N, CA and C atoms as an extended XYZ file, in Angstrom:
471
Properties=species:S:1:pos:R:3:atomname:S:1:resname:S:1:resid:I:1 pbc="F F F"
N       -39.500       -9.533       15.876 N   UNK     1
C       -38.595      -10.624       15.700 CA  UNK     1
C       -39.297      -11.739       14.940 C   UNK     1
N       -38.614      -12.290       13.963 N   UNK     2
C       -39.247      -13.357       13.181 CA  UNK     2
C       -38.946      -14.712       13.800 C   UNK     2
N       -39.838      -15.632       13.532 N   UNK     3
C       -39.656      -16.980       14.038 CA  UNK     3
C       -38.805      -17.751       13.036 C   UNK     3
N       -37.660      -18.234       13.461 N   UNK     4
C       -36.777      -18.989       12.580 CA  UNK     4
C       -36.832      -20.472       12.878 C   UNK     4
N       -37.818      -20.883       13.682 N   UNK     5
C       -37.963      -22.302       13.988 CA  UNK     5
C       -36.812      -22.847       14.819 C   UNK     5
N       -36.172      -21.990       15.615 N   UNK     6
C       -35.092      -22.438       16.469 CA  UNK     6
C       -33.740      -22.511       15.774 C   UNK     6
N       -33.715      -22.263       14.477 N   UNK     7
C       -32.442      -22.302       13.753 CA  UNK     7
C       -31.640      -21.033       14.026 C   UNK     7
N       -30.387      -21.200       14.403 N   UNK     8
C       -29.462      -20.074       14.570 CA  UNK     8
C       -28.256      -20.345       13.693 C   UNK     8
N       -27.938      -19.437       12.783 N   UNK     9
C       -26.759      -19.658       11.941 CA  UNK     9
C       -25.518      -19.863       12.804 C   UNK     9
N       -24.555      -20.650       12.323 N   UNK    10
C       -23.355      -20.937       13.114 CA  UNK    10
C       -22.638      -19.672       13.604 C   UNK    10
N       -22.604      -18.632       12.806 N   UNK    11
C       -21.906      -17.421       13.234 CA  UNK    11
C       -22.609      -16.727       14.386 C   UNK    11
N       -23.893      -16.963       14.560 N   UNK    12
C       -24.609      -16.360       15.687 CA  UNK    12
C       -24.488      -17.198       16.955 C   UNK    12
N       -24.093      -18.435       16.827 N   UNK    13
C       -23.943      -19.280       18.000 CA  UNK    13
C       -22.697      -18.918       18.789 C   UNK    13
N       -21.695      -18.443       18.127 N   UNK    14
C       -20.417      -18.197       18.786 CA  UNK    14
C       -20.291      -16.801       19.380 C   UNK    14
N       -20.943      -15.823       18.805 N   UNK    15
C       -20.820      -14.467       19.333 CA  UNK    15
C       -22.087      -13.687       19.013 C   UNK    15
N       -22.368      -12.666       19.792 N   UNK    16
C       -23.591      -11.895       19.559 CA  UNK    16
C       -23.558      -11.186       18.205 C   UNK    16
N       -24.743      -10.918       17.676 N   UNK    17
C       -24.860      -10.281       16.370 CA  UNK    17
C       -24.115       -8.947       16.332 C   UNK    17
N       -24.145       -8.196       17.411 N   UNK    18
C       -23.467       -6.896       17.425 CA  UNK    18
C       -21.975       -7.052       17.159 C   UNK    18
N       -21.391       -8.129       17.657 N   UNK    19
C       -19.960       -8.348       17.423 CA  UNK    19
C       -19.698       -8.634       15.953 C   UNK    19
N       -20.593       -9.340       15.294 N   UNK    20
C       -20.432       -9.645       13.882 CA  UNK    20
C       -20.624       -8.383       13.048 C   UNK    20
N       -21.629       -7.617       13.361 N   UNK    21
C       -21.951       -6.438       12.572 CA  UNK    21
C       -20.881       -5.365       12.667 C   UNK    21
N       -20.130       -5.343       13.755 N   UNK    22
C       -19.155       -4.276       13.958 CA  UNK    22
C       -17.713       -4.775       13.925 C   UNK    22
N       -17.514       -5.979       13.428 N   UNK    23
C       -16.152       -6.518       13.339 CA  UNK    23
C       -15.352       -5.709       12.329 C   UNK    23
N       -14.109       -5.467       12.657 N   UNK    24
C       -13.224       -4.763       11.736 CA  UNK    24
C       -12.869       -5.656       10.562 C   UNK    24
N       -12.688       -5.064        9.370 N   UNK    25
C       -12.317       -5.879        8.220 CA  UNK    25
C       -10.891       -6.419        8.395 C   UNK    25
N       -10.641       -7.525        7.766 N   UNK    26
C        -9.315       -8.136        7.832 CA  UNK    26
C        -8.291       -7.235        7.151 C   UNK    26
N        -7.092       -7.232        7.685 N   UNK    27
C        -5.994       -6.459        7.108 CA  UNK    27
C        -4.996       -7.450        6.521 C   UNK    27
N        -4.628       -7.217        5.277 N   UNK    28
C        -3.588       -8.011        4.635 CA  UNK    28
C        -2.382       -7.115        4.465 C   UNK    28
N        -1.214       -7.604        4.875 N   UNK    29
C        -0.008       -6.783        4.792 CA  UNK    29
C         1.138       -7.642        4.287 C   UNK    29
N         1.917       -7.062        3.396 N   UNK    30
C         3.102       -7.730        2.885 CA  UNK    30
C         4.214       -6.702        2.812 C   UNK    30
N         5.378       -7.040        3.351 N   UNK    31
C         6.540       -6.148        3.320 CA  UNK    31
C         7.755       -6.953        2.890 C   UNK    31
N         8.534       -6.387        1.979 N   UNK    32
C         9.791       -7.001        1.549 CA  UNK    32
C        10.894       -5.963        1.680 C   UNK    32
N        12.078       -6.406        2.047 N   UNK    33
C        13.232       -5.514        2.196 CA  UNK    33
C        14.235       -5.804        1.088 C   UNK    33
N        14.818       -4.726        0.568 N   UNK    34
C        15.782       -4.839       -0.515 CA  UNK    34
C        16.964       -3.918       -0.254 C   UNK    34
N        18.115       -4.321       -0.751 N   UNK    35
C        19.258       -3.418       -0.781 CA  UNK    35
C        19.099       -2.553       -2.018 C   UNK    35
N        19.297       -1.246       -1.884 N   UNK    36
C        19.240       -0.393       -3.079 CA  UNK    36
C        20.314       -0.829       -4.082 C   UNK    36
N        19.937       -0.872       -5.320 N   UNK    37
C        20.863       -1.268       -6.371 CA  UNK    37
C        20.130       -1.418       -7.677 C   UNK    37
N        20.855       -1.826       -8.712 N   UNK    38
C        20.278       -1.878      -10.053 CA  UNK    38
C        19.080       -2.819      -10.200 C   UNK    38
N        18.963       -3.825       -9.346 N   UNK    39
C        17.862       -4.784       -9.448 CA  UNK    39
C        16.681       -4.443       -8.548 C   UNK    39
N        16.786       -3.371       -7.779 N   UNK    40
C        15.772       -3.074       -6.760 CA  UNK    40
C        14.388       -2.834       -7.354 C   UNK    40
N        14.290       -2.083       -8.443 N   UNK    41
C        12.970       -1.802       -9.024 CA  UNK    41
C        12.327       -3.095       -9.499 C   UNK    41
N        13.064       -3.909      -10.233 N   UNK    42
C        12.522       -5.170      -10.741 CA  UNK    42
C        12.103       -6.087       -9.596 C   UNK    42
N        12.946       -6.212       -8.593 N   UNK    43
C        12.647       -7.104       -7.468 CA  UNK    43
C        11.421       -6.619       -6.685 C   UNK    43
N        11.305       -5.306       -6.500 N   UNK    44
C        10.142       -4.763       -5.784 CA  UNK    44
C         8.859       -5.011       -6.568 C   UNK    44
N         8.907       -4.797       -7.871 N   UNK    45
C         7.723       -5.048       -8.713 CA  UNK    45
C         7.318       -6.522       -8.656 C   UNK    45
N         8.303       -7.411       -8.732 N   UNK    46
C         8.008       -8.846       -8.683 CA  UNK    46
C         7.392       -9.227       -7.334 C   UNK    46
N         7.927       -8.679       -6.260 N   UNK    47
C         7.406       -8.993       -4.927 CA  UNK    47
C         5.963       -8.521       -4.779 C   UNK    47
N         5.680       -7.309       -5.225 N   UNK    48
C         4.315       -6.784       -5.118 CA  UNK    48
C         3.383       -7.547       -6.059 C   UNK    48
N         3.835       -7.822       -7.277 N   UNK    49
C         3.014       -8.567       -8.242 CA  UNK    49
C         2.567       -9.901       -7.665 C   UNK    49
N         3.455      -10.569       -6.960 N   UNK    50
C         3.132      -11.879       -6.390 CA  UNK    50
C         2.019      -11.809       -5.351 C   UNK    50
N         1.822      -10.654       -4.738 N   UNK    51
C         0.827      -10.540       -3.666 CA  UNK    51
C        -0.453       -9.810       -4.081 C   UNK    51
N        -0.502       -9.271       -5.279 N   UNK    52
C        -1.713       -8.574       -5.705 CA  UNK    52
C        -2.934       -9.492       -5.811 C   UNK    52
N        -2.823      -10.708       -6.361 N   UNK    53
C        -4.025      -11.549       -6.432 CA  UNK    53
C        -4.642      -11.837       -5.059 C   UNK    53
N        -3.811      -12.066       -4.053 N   UNK    54
C        -4.331      -12.321       -2.704 CA  UNK    54
C        -5.035      -11.091       -2.142 C   UNK    54
N        -4.690       -9.915       -2.663 N   UNK    55
C        -5.315       -8.674       -2.228 CA  UNK    55
C        -6.565       -8.367       -3.056 C   UNK    55
N        -6.918       -9.265       -3.966 N   UNK    56
C        -8.109       -9.061       -4.780 CA  UNK    56
C        -7.885       -8.192       -5.996 C   UNK    56
N        -6.624       -8.022       -6.398 N   UNK    57
C        -6.295       -7.192       -7.557 CA  UNK    57
C        -5.943       -8.106       -8.721 C   UNK    57
N        -6.669       -7.965       -9.820 N   UNK    58
C        -6.458       -8.819      -10.989 CA  UNK    58
C        -5.137       -8.471      -11.668 C   UNK    58
N        -4.258       -9.451      -11.849 N   UNK    59
C        -3.006       -9.195      -12.561 CA  UNK    59
C        -3.300       -8.682      -13.969 C   UNK    59
N        -2.527       -7.713      -14.414 N   UNK    60
C        -2.702       -7.166      -15.752 CA  UNK    60
C        -3.811       -6.140      -15.875 C   UNK    60
N        -4.555       -5.900      -14.792 N   UNK    61
C        -5.622       -4.895      -14.843 CA  UNK    61
C        -5.004       -3.495      -14.833 C   UNK    61
N        -5.784       -2.516      -15.204 N   UNK    62
C        -5.303       -1.127      -15.172 CA  UNK    62
C        -4.917       -0.735      -13.749 C   UNK    62
N        -5.666       -1.221      -12.760 N   UNK    63
C        -5.341       -0.896      -11.377 CA  UNK    63
C        -4.011       -1.526      -10.972 C   UNK    63
N        -3.790       -2.799      -11.315 N   UNK    64
C        -2.517       -3.458      -11.007 CA  UNK    64
C        -1.363       -2.705      -11.667 C   UNK    64
N        -1.559       -2.286      -12.913 N   UNK    65
C        -0.511       -1.530      -13.610 CA  UNK    65
C        -0.206       -0.217      -12.892 C   UNK    65
N        -1.251        0.461      -12.407 N   UNK    66
C        -1.042        1.722      -11.677 CA  UNK    66
C        -0.262        1.475      -10.390 C   UNK    66
N        -0.609        0.425       -9.658 N   UNK    67
C         0.097        0.098       -8.412 CA  UNK    67
C         1.563       -0.201       -8.702 C   UNK    67
N         1.828       -0.985       -9.728 N   UNK    68
C         3.211       -1.345      -10.054 CA  UNK    68
C         4.012       -0.146      -10.547 C   UNK    68
N         3.374        0.764      -11.268 N   UNK    69
C         4.069        1.977      -11.704 CA  UNK    69
C         4.439        2.839      -10.499 C   UNK    69
N         3.559        2.911       -9.519 N   UNK    70
C         3.846        3.646       -8.282 CA  UNK    70
C         5.009        2.992       -7.544 C   UNK    70
N         5.001        1.676       -7.428 N   UNK    71
C         6.114        0.972       -6.779 CA  UNK    71
C         7.420        1.299       -7.491 C   UNK    71
N         7.417        1.230       -8.815 N   UNK    72
C         8.627        1.522       -9.592 CA  UNK    72
C         9.139        2.930       -9.314 C   UNK    72
N         8.249        3.885       -9.330 N   UNK    73
C         8.667        5.284       -9.143 CA  UNK    73
C         9.173        5.530       -7.731 C   UNK    73
N         8.506        4.985       -6.730 N   UNK    74
C         8.951        5.204       -5.353 CA  UNK    74
C        10.306        4.548       -5.095 C   UNK    74
N        10.520        3.353       -5.626 N   UNK    75
C        11.820        2.695       -5.466 CA  UNK    75
C        12.890        3.470       -6.224 C   UNK    75
N        12.585        3.935       -7.426 N   UNK    76
C        13.544        4.752       -8.183 CA  UNK    76
C        13.894        6.025       -7.404 C   UNK    76
N        12.921        6.597       -6.706 N   UNK    77
C        13.200        7.796       -5.905 CA  UNK    77
C        14.145        7.486       -4.748 C   UNK    77
N        14.022        6.312       -4.153 N   UNK    78
C        14.976        5.926       -3.108 CA  UNK    78
C        16.375        5.851       -3.714 C   UNK    78
N        16.491        5.222       -4.873 N   UNK    79
C        17.803        5.101       -5.522 CA  UNK    79
C        18.380        6.471       -5.851 C   UNK    79
N        17.518        7.392       -6.240 N   UNK    80
C        17.944        8.733       -6.656 CA  UNK    80
C        18.227        9.655       -5.468 C   UNK    80
N        17.351        9.628       -4.465 N   UNK    81
C        17.400       10.632       -3.398 CA  UNK    81
C        17.884       10.113       -2.046 C   UNK    81
N        18.054        8.811       -1.914 N   UNK    82
C        18.540        8.241       -0.646 CA  UNK    82
C        19.608        7.189       -0.939 C   UNK    82
N        20.641        7.574       -1.692 N   UNK    83
C        21.633        6.579       -2.115 CA  UNK    83
C        22.400        5.951       -0.949 C   UNK    83
N        22.437        6.619        0.192 N   UNK    84
C        23.143        6.070        1.340 CA  UNK    84
C        22.307        5.128        2.183 C   UNK    84
N        21.057        4.918        1.817 N   UNK    85
C        20.180        4.031        2.578 CA  UNK    85
C        20.647        2.590        2.381 C   UNK    85
N        20.968        1.881        3.459 N   UNK    86
C        21.467        0.512        3.307 CA  UNK    86
C        20.384       -0.490        2.900 C   UNK    86
N        19.133       -0.140        3.137 N   UNK    87
C        18.019       -1.030        2.823 CA  UNK    87
C        16.770       -0.188        2.609 C   UNK    87
N        15.821       -0.742        1.862 N   UNK    88
C        14.510       -0.111        1.707 CA  UNK    88
C        13.462       -1.182        1.924 C   UNK    88
N        12.350       -0.770        2.497 N   UNK    89
C        11.217       -1.672        2.678 CA  UNK    89
C        10.128       -1.256        1.708 C   UNK    89
N         9.563       -2.224        1.029 N   UNK    90
C         8.456       -1.993        0.101 CA  UNK    90
C         7.303       -2.849        0.590 C   UNK    90
N         6.166       -2.216        0.801 N   UNK    91
C         5.038       -2.976        1.324 CA  UNK    91
C         3.725       -2.574        0.713 C   UNK    91
N         2.767       -3.489        0.804 N   UNK    92
C         1.379       -3.178        0.469 CA  UNK    92
C         0.516       -3.620        1.644 C   UNK    92
N        -0.481       -2.816        1.916 N   UNK    93
C        -1.464       -3.131        2.945 CA  UNK    93
C        -2.834       -2.965        2.308 C   UNK    93
N        -3.700       -3.936        2.545 N   UNK    94
C        -5.051       -3.884        1.987 CA  UNK    94
C        -6.039       -4.081        3.124 C   UNK    94
N        -6.974       -3.149        3.236 N   UNK    95
C        -8.039       -3.246        4.228 CA  UNK    95
C        -9.113       -2.231        3.902 C   UNK    95
N       -10.328       -2.568        4.228 N   UNK    96
C       -11.468       -1.646        4.132 CA  UNK    96
C       -11.555       -0.952        2.772 C   UNK    96
N       -11.298       -1.708        1.704 N   UNK    97
C       -11.438       -1.144        0.370 CA  UNK    97
C       -10.299       -0.242       -0.066 C   UNK    97
N        -9.222       -0.219        0.691 N   UNK    98
C        -8.053        0.590        0.320 CA  UNK    98
C        -6.836       -0.299        0.149 C   UNK    98
N        -5.976        0.090       -0.780 N   UNK    99
C        -4.669       -0.531       -0.927 CA  UNK    99
C        -3.653        0.581       -0.721 C   UNK    99
N        -2.695        0.352        0.172 N   UNK   100
C        -1.668        1.344        0.476 CA  UNK   100
C        -0.318        0.760        0.100 C   UNK   100
N         0.413        1.486       -0.738 N   UNK   101
C         1.794        1.148       -1.062 CA  UNK   101
C         2.665        2.008       -0.161 C   UNK   101
N         3.627        1.385        0.504 N   UNK   102
C         4.566        2.122        1.351 CA  UNK   102
C         5.986        1.765        0.987 C   UNK   102
N         6.831        2.785        0.865 N   UNK   103
C         8.253        2.562        0.615 CA  UNK   103
C         9.015        3.365        1.660 C   UNK   103
N         9.832        2.645        2.444 N   UNK   104
C        10.601        3.272        3.525 CA  UNK   104
C        12.084        3.186        3.212 C   UNK   104
N        12.814        4.224        3.629 N   UNK   105
C        14.264        4.231        3.476 CA  UNK   105
C        14.882        4.903        4.684 C   UNK   105
N        16.200        5.018        4.694 N   UNK   106
C        16.907        5.564        5.854 CA  UNK   106
C        17.194        7.063        5.735 C   UNK   106
N        16.698        7.718        4.705 N   UNK   107
C        16.884        9.167        4.538 CA  UNK   107
C        15.770        9.885        5.295 C   UNK   107
N        16.108       10.681        6.320 N   UNK   108
C        15.054       11.321        7.118 CA  UNK   108
C        14.379       12.512        6.434 C   UNK   108
N        14.999       13.072        5.404 N   UNK   109
C        14.418       14.253        4.746 CA  UNK   109
C        13.159       13.850        3.983 C   UNK   109
N        12.039       14.504        4.339 N   UNK   110
C        10.761       14.204        3.694 CA  UNK   110
C        10.677       14.894        2.336 C   UNK   110
N        10.054       14.254        1.360 N   UNK   111
C         9.885       14.909        0.059 CA  UNK   111
C         8.881       16.058        0.162 C   UNK   111
N         9.060       17.046       -0.677 N   UNK   112
C         8.126       18.174       -0.763 CA  UNK   112
C         6.941       17.719       -1.612 C   UNK   112
N         5.795       17.571       -0.998 N   UNK   113
C         4.614       17.083       -1.708 CA  UNK   113
C         3.669       18.200       -2.130 C   UNK   113
N         4.140       19.438       -2.067 N   UNK   114
C         3.313       20.548       -2.538 CA  UNK   114
C         3.297       20.534       -4.066 C   UNK   114
N         2.305       21.197       -4.650 N   UNK   115
C         2.196       21.228       -6.113 CA  UNK   115
C         3.475       21.738       -6.770 C   UNK   115
N         4.075       22.746       -6.195 N   UNK   116
C         5.289       23.318       -6.774 CA  UNK   116
C         6.557       22.570       -6.416 C   UNK   116
N         6.507       21.710       -5.398 N   UNK   117
C         7.715       21.051       -4.929 CA  UNK   117
C         7.946       19.651       -5.481 C   UNK   117
N         6.909       19.036       -6.014 N   UNK   118
C         7.055       17.669       -6.517 CA  UNK   118
C         7.757       17.650       -7.860 C   UNK   118
N         8.612       16.662       -8.032 N   UNK   119
C         9.195       16.424       -9.342 CA  UNK   119
C         8.190       15.693      -10.213 C   UNK   119
N         8.582       15.422      -11.446 N   UNK   120
C         7.677       14.781      -12.403 CA  UNK   120
C         7.226       13.399      -11.923 C   UNK   120
N         8.136       12.645      -11.303 N   UNK   121
C         7.787       11.293      -10.855 CA  UNK   121
C         6.754       11.294       -9.753 C   UNK   121
N         6.967       12.097       -8.724 N   UNK   122
C         5.983       12.153       -7.633 CA  UNK   122
C         4.671       12.762       -8.099 C   UNK   122
N         4.726       13.689       -9.033 N   UNK   123
C         3.488       14.261       -9.579 CA  UNK   123
C         2.682       13.158      -10.278 C   UNK   123
N         3.376       12.311      -11.038 N   UNK   124
C         2.701       11.200      -11.706 CA  UNK   124
C         2.103       10.245      -10.668 C   UNK   124
N         2.843        9.955       -9.594 N   UNK   125
C         2.343        9.094       -8.524 CA  UNK   125
C         1.076        9.698       -7.924 C   UNK   125
N         1.100       10.990       -7.644 N   UNK   126
C        -0.069       11.666       -7.065 CA  UNK   126
C        -1.263       11.605       -8.022 C   UNK   126
N        -1.007       11.751       -9.311 N   UNK   127
C        -2.096       11.688      -10.291 CA  UNK   127
C        -2.682       10.276      -10.377 C   UNK   127
N        -1.819        9.263      -10.341 N   UNK   128
C        -2.323        7.885      -10.359 CA  UNK   128
C        -3.158        7.596       -9.115 C   UNK   128
N        -2.686        8.041       -7.964 N   UNK   129
C        -3.452        7.851       -6.726 CA  UNK   129
C        -4.800        8.548       -6.833 C   UNK   129
N        -4.799        9.770       -7.329 N   UNK   130
C        -6.045       10.536       -7.466 CA  UNK   130
C        -7.018        9.857       -8.426 C   UNK   130
N        -6.495        9.186       -9.461 N   UNK   131
C        -7.358        8.450      -10.392 CA  UNK   131
C        -8.165        7.377       -9.675 C   UNK   131
N        -7.662        6.904       -8.533 N   UNK   132
C        -8.339        5.873       -7.748 CA  UNK   132
C        -8.741        6.418       -6.376 C   UNK   132
N        -9.142        7.685       -6.348 N   UNK   133
C        -9.628        8.342       -5.125 CA  UNK   133
C        -8.644        8.208       -3.966 C   UNK   133
N        -7.356        8.319       -4.261 N   UNK   134
C        -6.334        8.174       -3.239 CA  UNK   134
C        -5.476        9.412       -3.097 C   UNK   134
N        -4.382        9.263       -2.366 N   UNK   135
C        -3.480       10.390       -2.123 CA  UNK   135
C        -2.073        9.902       -1.813 C   UNK   135
N        -1.169       10.851       -1.659 N   UNK   136
C         0.228       10.575       -1.336 CA  UNK   136
C         0.568       11.327       -0.060 C   UNK   136
N         1.323       10.678        0.817 N   UNK   137
C         1.805       11.344        2.026 CA  UNK   137
C         3.199       10.808        2.338 C   UNK   137
N         3.886       11.513        3.209 N   UNK   138
C         5.203       11.069        3.673 CA  UNK   138
C         5.296       11.404        5.153 C   UNK   138
N         5.952       10.523        5.896 N   UNK   139
C         6.081       10.743        7.331 CA  UNK   139
C         7.373       10.110        7.844 C   UNK   139
N         7.848       10.597        8.972 N   UNK   140
C         9.042        9.966        9.553 CA  UNK   140
C         8.745        8.512        9.883 C   UNK   140
N         9.733        7.668        9.697 N   UNK   141
C         9.576        6.254       10.039 CA  UNK   141
C         9.435        6.112       11.545 C   UNK   141
N         8.691        5.117       11.967 N   UNK   142
C         8.443        4.886       13.385 CA  UNK   142
C         9.618        4.166       14.043 C   UNK   142
N        10.227        3.242       13.323 N   UNK   143
C        11.216        2.369       13.940 CA  UNK   143
C        12.667        2.625       13.532 C   UNK   143
N        12.915        3.694       12.784 N   UNK   144
C        14.293        4.041       12.413 CA  UNK   144
C        14.344        5.513       12.020 C   UNK   144
N        15.543        6.004       11.694 N   UNK   145
C        15.726        7.428       11.408 CA  UNK   145
C        15.426        7.802        9.964 C   UNK   145
N        14.571        7.122        9.319 N   UNK   146
C        14.262        7.411        7.930 CA  UNK   146
C        12.855        7.946        7.756 C   UNK   146
N        12.294        7.642        6.613 N   UNK   147
C        10.940        8.091        6.279 CA  UNK   147
C        10.212        6.986        5.539 C   UNK   147
N         8.925        7.169        5.393 N   UNK   148
C         8.107        6.284        4.576 CA  UNK   148
C         7.194        7.150        3.719 C   UNK   148
N         7.119        6.821        2.445 N   UNK   149
C         6.195        7.477        1.529 CA  UNK   149
C         5.044        6.507        1.318 C   UNK   149
N         3.835        7.001        1.517 N   UNK   150
C         2.628        6.180        1.442 CA  UNK   150
C         1.736        6.669        0.305 C   UNK   150
N         1.257        5.747       -0.483 N   UNK   151
C         0.321        6.065       -1.571 CA  UNK   151
C        -0.916        5.223       -1.348 C   UNK   151
N        -2.030        5.906       -1.148 N   UNK   152
C        -3.312        5.237       -0.884 CA  UNK   152
C        -4.161        5.227       -2.144 C   UNK   152
N        -4.798        4.087       -2.377 N   UNK   153
C        -5.741        3.915       -3.488 CA  UNK   153
C        -7.030        3.345       -2.924 C   UNK   153
N        -8.158        3.720       -3.503 N   UNK   154
C        -9.390        2.984       -3.257 CA  UNK   154
C        -9.393        1.842       -4.272 C   UNK   154
N        -9.609        0.623       -3.793 N   UNK   155
C        -9.589       -0.537       -4.675 CA  UNK   155
C       -10.876       -0.524       -5.507 C   UNK   155
N       -10.745       -0.560       -6.825 N   UNK   156
C       -11.960       -0.574       -7.645 CA  UNK   156
C       -12.754       -1.856       -7.409 C   UNK   156
N       -14.078       -1.734       -7.463 N   UNK   157
C       -14.900       -2.928       -7.223 CA  UNK   157
C       -15.157       -3.668       -8.510 C   UNK   157
């Protein structure tokens, strides 16, 4: 142990070092709800764009463009494949070096994410995610009878 002359940094005064070293990273989450319609893609892109800087994503960067293209495609898929959904939720979550885009709707049928089952749009989404060490998944929604499609990216440093 080194002699620090009695000085203890403020963060060590409040809690033991082990608590600091093992603290979970902060989670940032933003969710917006939209009615499906002709303005949904534009509105979803604008909502996500407004929150990318707070997530540490530079506006206009290649990564921001990839995230926004994924948002556009997932919202377009809701319009195409879940036309009876009264609302869709579009969200981003950032934590531990990952950014997750989630789009939820009221259609319970999960998309086929196999290589042979994906359409051109979802294939492009999967390729963009893979470009940033990420992936695509879909699961039943927790709080309603629909589903959520999740696209994970590793945030470039």
